[in-house]
C-alpha positions as CSV (number, residue, x, y, z in Angstrom):
1,M,-191.5,76.9,88.8
2,T,-191.2,80.6,89.1
3,T,-187.9,82.4,88.8
4,T,-187.2,86.1,89.2
5,V,-184.4,87.7,87.2
6,R,-183.3,91.3,87.2
7,I,-182.3,92.5,83.8
8,P,-181.0,95.9,82.7
9,P,-183.6,98.4,81.4
10,R,-182.3,98.2,77.8
11,L,-182.7,94.4,77.7
12,E,-186.2,94.7,79.3
13,Q,-187.2,97.2,76.5
14,A,-185.7,95.0,73.8
15,L,-187.5,91.9,75.2
16,A,-190.8,93.8,75.4
17,R,-190.4,95.1,71.9
18,Y,-189.6,91.6,70.6
19,C,-192.6,90.1,72.4
20,V,-194.9,92.6,70.8
21,E,-193.5,92.1,67.3
22,T,-193.7,88.3,67.6
23,R,-196.9,88.2,69.7
24,R,-195.3,85.9,72.2
25,S,-195.0,86.2,76.0
26,K,-191.8,87.0,77.8
27,S,-191.9,83.6,79.4
28,E,-192.1,81.8,76.0
29,V,-189.1,83.8,74.6
30,I,-187.0,83.3,77.7
31,I,-187.7,79.6,77.9
32,E,-186.8,79.2,74.2
33,L,-183.6,81.1,74.6
34,L,-182.6,79.0,77.7
35,E,-183.4,75.7,75.9
36,K,-181.3,76.8,72.9
37,H,-178.4,77.7,75.2
38,F,-178.4,74.5,77.2
39,V,-179.0,72.2,74.2
40,T,-176.3,73.6,72.0
41,E,-173.8,74.2,74.8
42,T,-170.9,71.8,74.6
43,P,-168.7,71.2,77.6
44,P,-165.2,72.7,77.3
45,R,-162.5,70.3,76.2
46,T,-159.9,69.4,78.7
47,P,-156.2,69.2,77.9
48,Y,-156.5,65.4,78.2
49,D,-159.3,65.4,75.6
50,I,-157.2,67.4,73.2
51,A,-154.2,65.2,73.7
52,C,-156.3,62.1,73.0
53,E,-157.8,63.7,69.8
54,T,-154.3,64.6,68.5
55,G,-152.8,61.2,69.2
56,F,-150.4,62.1,72.0
57,V,-152.1,59.9,74.5
58,G,-151.5,56.2,73.7
59,A,-149.0,57.1,71.0
60,L,-146.3,54.8,72.5
61,A,-146.8,51.1,72.3
62,L,-144.7,49.6,75.1
63,D,-144.3,45.9,75.6
64,E,-144.5,44.4,79.1
65,N,-140.7,44.2,79.4
66,T,-140.2,47.9,78.6
67,A,-143.0,48.9,81.0
68,E,-141.4,46.9,83.8
69,N,-138.0,48.5,83.1
70,S,-139.6,51.9,83.3
71,R,-141.2,51.0,86.6
72,S,-137.9,49.8,88.0
73,A,-136.1,53.0,86.9
74,V,-138.7,55.1,88.6
75,R,-138.5,53.1,91.8
76,A,-134.7,53.3,91.7
77,A,-134.8,57.1,91.3
78,I,-137.3,57.5,94.2
79,A,-135.1,55.3,96.3
80,R,-132.0,57.4,95.5
81,K,-133.8,60.6,96.3
82,H,-135.6,59.5,99.5
83,G,-133.4,56.7,100.8
84,A,-133.4,53.0,100.2
85,G,-136.3,52.3,102.6
86,S,-138.8,54.4,100.6
87,A,-139.2,52.2,97.6
88,P,-141.1,48.9,97.9
């Protein structure tokens, strides 16, 4: 596949000089740099990932009774805010 990229003159000169010194083509050098970039690139961590790593997610062990009480409290708060007909 052929791809055309415009690079600033200073980078073009640096690339040309590097290619002469290492006796490699521009294509070889660019392909190697792209491969290094994409192989070593790690995706950014999300706040959720960080929370899991630090132990914030899943830190509470709730039994079924406590979980049901929490659900009931949320449903009651929604019913108070939006009227008794909103909550199932």
